[in-house]
N, C-alpha and C positions, 0 to 999 in steps of 0.2 A: 504494500500500500504506500502510495506517495504522500508524504506529509504536506498538509496545507499550511498557509501562512499562519492561520489561527493556531494550528497544532504546534508549529515550529516555535512560536513566540513563548510557549510554555517551557521550552528547553532552555536551561541556563546558558549564559554565554560561556561559562567554564566548560560545560560539556560540548557545546557547539564548536569550541575552539580546538577540540581534539581531532586530529586527523589520523586516518589509518596509516600505519608505517609503510614505507616503500616495500619492505619485505613482505608484509601481509598482503599488500596490493598485488604483488606478483604471484603470491600463493593462490589468491582468489582468482586471478586471471587464468592461471594454469588449470584451475578446477573446471573451467568452461570447456576444456579439451578432454572430454571423458574418454574418447576412443583413440587418443594418440599416445605413442610411446615417448613420454617426456623424460628428460634427464633432470632430476631435481637437485640443483646445487644452491638453492636459496635459503634453506632452513638449517640452522645450526643445531641439529639434533643427531646424536650418535645413532648409527644404524645397527647397534647391538642391543641385545636383550639385557635386562637387569640381571646381575649375577644370581645364580641359582640359590646360593645360601641366603641371600637377602630376601628373596621371594619366600623361601621356606620359613625363615624366622618371622616374617610378617604374617604369614598364614597361621603359624603357631600362636602368635600373639593374639590374632583375631579370634581364633578358636578358644583361647584361654580367657576371653572376655576383655581384651585390651582395645575396646572400641568406644570408649567414653571420652568426655571432655578431659583435657589436661590443663595445666596452668597456661595462661596466656603467653608466658615466657617460654614454655616448652617443658617437656619431661626432664627431670633432673639428670637422668642418665645420659640423655642426648646432649644436654648442655655441657656435661662433663666431658663427653667425647669430643665436642666441638672445641672446648677450651684446650684439650690436649693437642688437637690438630692445628689450631689457628695460631697461637702465639708461642713465645719462648716459655720455658717451664714456669708455671705460676703467673704468667703475664695477665691472663684473664680469669676473673672469679666467675665460675659458672653460675653462681647464685645471683649475682648482681650485674654482670657485664655482658650477658648474652641473651638475645631474643631469637627464638625459633619462629620462622615465618612460613607462609604458604608460598614457597619458592623464593628464589633470589630476587625476582621482580618485586615481590611484596616487601622484602627486606629493604630494597632501595626506596620504595614508595614510603614506607613507614619512617625511614631515616629522614627523608626530605621533609615529610610532614612535621617531624620533630624539630628540625634544625633550620628550616628556611621558611620564609613567609613574605607577605607583601612588602615591597621596598628592598628586599634582599636580592643579591645576585649570586649565582653559582657558576663558577668558571669551569668550562669543559674543553680540554684539548680535543681537537677534531682532526680527522674523522673519528666519530664516536657513535656508540650505540644509540639508535633513535629514541629509546625509552628515556634516556637522560633528559632530553629537551622537553618532552611532554610531561614527565613527572615533575620536573622543576616548575613548569608553568601551573600544573595542578596544585602545587603547594603555594601558588600565588607569587612565586619568585620569578626572576628573569634569568634565562641562561645566557652566558657570555661565551661565545665560541672563540677559541684560540686556534687558528689554523696552523698545524704543524707543517713544516716544509716538505713538499713532495720530493724535491731534489735530494733530500736526505732520507728518503724512504719513510717519511712521517715519524722520524725519531723524536723523542721528547726534547724540546729546547726550553730549559728552565727559565731563561731570561724572558722569553715570549710570554710564558704563563705568569711569571712574577709581575710583569708589567700590568697585568689585568686584575691583580688582586688589590683591593682597596678597602675603604671604610665600609662599603655596602656588601662586601663579600661575605657570605655565610659559609661557603664551602668551596673546595676544589675537588673535582672528580678525576681520579686517575684509574684507568683501566689497563692493567698489565698482568698477563698477556692481553693485548688489545684486540677488541672486536671493533672494527673489521680488519685491521691491518696485519694482525699477527705479531706485531712488535712487542718485545719485552724491554721495557725501559731500564736503562742502566741505574745501578744503585746510586751513583753520584748525582745523576740528573734528578732522580726522584727525591733524594735527600735535599737538594737545593730548593725544589718546589715546596717540600714539607717545611723547610726553614722559613721560606717566604710566607707560607700560611701561618706559621706560628708567630711571626712578627706582626701579623694583623689579627691574631687571636681568632682565626676561623678554622673550621674543621677540614680534614682531608677524608674524602670518601674513597676507599680503596676497593674497587670492583675486581675481585680475584677468583671469579668462578672457573677460570681456566688454569689455576695455579699448578695443577698436577699434570698439565698437558703442555710440556715444553720440549724443545729440540736442542739439546746441548746444555751447557752449564750456564743457566741464566737465573738471575736473582728474582725470587718472588717472596711475598710476605712483607709488605711495606711496614706493617706495625712491628715486625721483628727486628728490622735493621735501622729503624729511625728511633729517635728518643723523644717523640712528641706524643703526649697522652691523648690528644684529640684526633687520632686516626680511627676511623670507623671502617672495619673490614666487612665486606659483603661477600658471601659465598653460598654454595649450595651443593647438593649431591647430584644435580642434574647431569652435568657433562662428564665428570670423572667416572661416575658409576652407571651411566646410561639410565638415569632415573628421572627423566623429564616429567613423566606423567604422575610421579609420586608427589610432586609439588612440596619439596622441603628445602628451605634455605635458612639463612641466619644472618644476623649482624652481631659483631663483637666490637665493643668500644666502651666509652665512658659510662659509668653506672647511671648517670642522670639521663643519658640518651637511651640506654637500654630500658630504663624504667618508663620513659615517655613512650617509646615505641610499643612496649608491652601493653600499656594502657590503651593506646589507640587501637592496637590489635584486638583488644577485648571488645571493642565496639564495632569491629568490622567482621571478623570471622571467628571471634572468640579464641581459637587456637588453631594451630596447624593440625591436619588430620592425624589422629592418634595412631592408626595402623601404619601410616607412612612414617611417623616418628620412630616406631619400632624398627621399620625397615632401614631408616637412616642410621640408627645405632648399629645394626648389623653391618651396614656398609662401612662405617667409619672404624669399627673395632674388630671386624672379622678379617678373613683372608684378603689380602690386597692384590693377589696374583691376577684375578680377572681384570681389575682396573689397569694393572700394568700391561697386560696383553692388549687391551684396547689402546692404550697410549702408544704401544709399539706399532700397532696397525695404523694409527694416525700418522706416526713418523714415516712409515713406509709410503703412505699415500702423499704426504707432504713432499717427500723426496721425488716422487713421480711428478707432482705438479711443478716443482722447481725445474726438473729436467725438461719437461714438456714445454714450459714457457721459454726456456733457453733456445728451443728449436723454432719458435715463432717470433721473428724479429719485430713484427708490428705491434706486439703487446708486451708488457712487462709488469712486474709486481715486486714490492719489497719482499725479501725472503722471509717467510713466516718463521719466527723464533718460538712461537707458542700458539695456543688456541687451535682452531680447526678451519681457518679461513686464509684465502689469498685475495688481495685487493688489486684487481687488474686495471692497468692503465689502458683505456680503449679510446683515447682521444684521437687516434688515427682514423677511427670510424666517424661517420657523419652523424650529427644530431647530439642531443643530450644523452646522459646515461640512461634516463628513463626510456627515451625513444630507442636507444640501442638494445636495452634489455627486452623491451616489447618486441622488437624486430627479431631478436634472437629466439624468443619464445614462439612467436607467431609463425615464423618462417623456417626455423631450424630445430625447434623442440627442446631448447635448453632453458631452464628457469634459473635466473640469477637475481641478485638484489642490486638495484641502481644505487650508485654512489651518492647521489644527491640526498638520499635519505639519511646519510650519516653526517650531515652538515655540509656547509658550502665547500669545505676542503675536499669533499668527495666527488665534486663535479668532474666528469670525465672518467669515472672509474666504475667497475662492477665488482661486487663482492661475490666470491664463490665459496661454498663450503665443501671441504673434502671429507665430511662425515657421511660418506657414501661408499659403496663398494668400489674396488679398483676398476672393475670392468665398466661400471657406469661413469666413473670419472674419465676413463679413457674415451668412452663414447661421447661424453660431453665435450671434451677437447677436440675430438674429430669434427664435431659439428661446429664448434667455435672456429676452427681453422677453415672449415668449408665456407663460413660466412666471410671470413677475411679473404679467402680466395675469390669469392664472388664480388666483393665490394672493393678490394684494394689491389688485387693482382690481375685485373682484367687488362 
C-alpha cells in the first residue's frame, strides 16, 4: 500500500530520515531475480554453520529450562566470559562494565544513545560502516566524516581525525579491522587518535567485531594497548563463530556507560535472548578449533582475491589485513558506484555493495565480501572481468 500525505505526516521526521543502507538496497534488488544464478558478494555473513558444540549446548540449555528472562546486562557467566576475552587480565569487571546486547548492532545503538545527543558530534573515519551514520543521527547527534586517503589504501591518518575533534565531540568511532576496507590500523596511529580524544574528554568507540579474523600479525584490542579509560569496545559472536542469527553482542567500557546502556536495554528488548546467551558462553569458553578453521578458510579466500585482483589491471583494492571484505576501486568504469553495482547485478549477476554507502570517501568503489565459497568467489570475479572486458577492453 502506498502511503498518502495524510499517513506520511504521522511518521516522525526521525524515522523518515532513515534510509535503507546501500547494502540492503542491493540485497533487495537481487531478490527480484528469483530465477537467476546470482553470485552474492554483498553481505558480510560467514557461509559456515555455527559450530556443533555451540548448537548442542544451546539445545541442552533450552531443554533444561534456560528460556526465561535474564538480567538486562546479561547472564553473569556470559559477562565473565566476555571480560576474559575482551581486555587484559582484570581490565573489565563483568558485574559493572559489560552489557550483553541483541547483536553488535544493538551494542552500538545503545552506546550512542548513552553517550551522544542533540548538539553533539561523533567523528567517523571513512569509508565506514553505514550503520554508524544512521545510528548517530538516531541519537540526535551529527556524524562528522573524516575521509581517509585512498592513495594510502585508506590507512588511518591520526592528524586528519584529531583535527575534527573539538568541544562538541562526544565520541570517535574506530573500526579495526575495518569494514569495508579490511585495514587494521597501526597501534601508533590508533594511540594518537585515542590521545586526541582524551585531550577533549570524549569517548572512543572501538568496533572490533572482526578482531579474530586477521591476516598476519596485526594489533587488535584498542582498550588493551591504550591507557584511556573511556574506550568502549563493541563486539559480538556473529562473525568469529558464524552466529549471525543468534543475535548476541556486547559492549565493554566504563561502568556508568554500561549501566546506562543496560537501563535503556531494559526498555527496548529487556534482555538478549537467553538461549542465545547460553550459546555464546559455549562459543567463547568451548573449543576454538572451529573458529580457527573458519579464519583459515577466510585467509585462503583473501589470498585468492588478492591474487585475482593483481591479474586485473583496471581495478585495485587495499590488501585486506583483516575482516572479510575487499574494497575495489572501479573508477575506471563509467557512472557512480551505485550505477556500477546495479549494472553488475542486472547484466552480469554479481551482487556487491556500492561504495557511496560507506561515506563520501567510498565514491568510486565497490565492497565485496569473500565470506562465500571459493568457487562462487571465482565465478564472481569471472563475471566482474567479463564486465571490464565488455566496457573497457573493446
